[in-house]
C-alpha positions, 0 to 999 in steps of 0.5 A: 468466390469470384472477383468482379469490376463493377461498372458505374452506369449499372451495367452487368459486372465484368468477371475479372480473369485469373493472373495468367489468363492469355488475354486479347487487347483489340485496342492494340491490334489485337495484342494478346498478353497475360493478365495480371490484374486490375489497376482502378478501372483498367486491366493490367496486361503484361506481353507473352514474351516479355516487356511492359505491362500496359492497362486497357479497359475491360470492354476492349479485353477478351479471352484469347482463342485456341489458336491465340494462345498456340501463337503466344506460347510458342513465340515465348517458347522460341524466345527462350530459346534464343536465349532472351530473359522472360 
């Protein structure tokens, strides 16, 4: 079973990604975050290297492409090697 956000204006439903999926928020300078869940009409994303979650409209969020995923994973590994708490 896959979850969906159903828009009120009759458009096609937006598929909700699995938690932990790396997403790009185009409304926040292409910020990459992990999908955490649905909060009303918004999607909750968390920065890859830790920090405060933010909410984004689903129409401003897309899947991270391979290079964006690699950069995010590399940034997480670098933060861990510096001893940062993630």
